[in-house]
N, C-alpha and C positions, 0 to 999 in steps of 0.2 A: 504494500500500500504506500502511496506517495503522498506526503504531507506538504501542502503548499505553504504552511506556516514556517517551515524550515527555510524556505527561500527568502524570507524577510529578515532572517538573522544576519546581521552584518558585524564582522569583527571590528574591534577598536583598532584603528590605524592612526598613528601619530601624524600631526601636521609637520611640514618641513620646518626644521629649526637648525641652529648651529650644532646641536648635539647629534641630530640624525646625519648631518653632513659629515661631521667628524667620525662617526661610526663607519660611514660608507668609505671615507678616505682611508681609514685604518684597515678596513676589510680588503680594499683594493691593494694596499701596500703589502699586506700579508699574502694575498694571492699572487702578486708579482714575485715576491720572495720565494714562495713555494714553486712557482713556475720556473724560476731560474735553475732549480735543481731537478725538477720533475720532467721537463720537456726534453725528449731525447735528441731532437734535432732543432735547436733554437735558432740556427742561422739559415734556415731555408726561407728564401724570399728576400725582399729588400731589408737591409739591416737598419736598425734605428739607434740603439745604444750598444756599442761594443759588438758583441755577437748575438744580441737579442733582436730578432726580426719583428717586423710589423705584425704579421699573423700571430706570432707568439704573444706579443703585447695585447692584441685584441682578444685572444683567447683567455689570457690571464685576467684582463679587465672584465670580461663576461663572467668568469668564475668569481671574481671579487664582488661583482654586483649581486650574484646569487648568495654569496656569504653575507654580504651587507644587508640584503633584504631579510634574510633569515634572522640575523642578529637584531635588526631594528624591530621586526615584528615580534620576536621572542621577548625582547626587553620591554616592549610596549605591553605585551600580554601579562608580563610579570609585574607591571606597574613601576618599573624602574625609570623609564623615560615617558 
């Protein structure tokens, strides 16, 4: 049985603030640091910083945004931010 009342439930999401931006920046920095060691061929494609290529940076930033979104939503759910 499908309950339409469950569709009206909206989770609490924080508005943009300096705290949420700082969490996202930190998450992206952590993801780029992880990508430095985890990507097997970081220099395939046009290089950007040393031997770290543009596709590697874009992939790391995507992963950082996933980490940041999870951290922001998790901390908002706990009531920390």
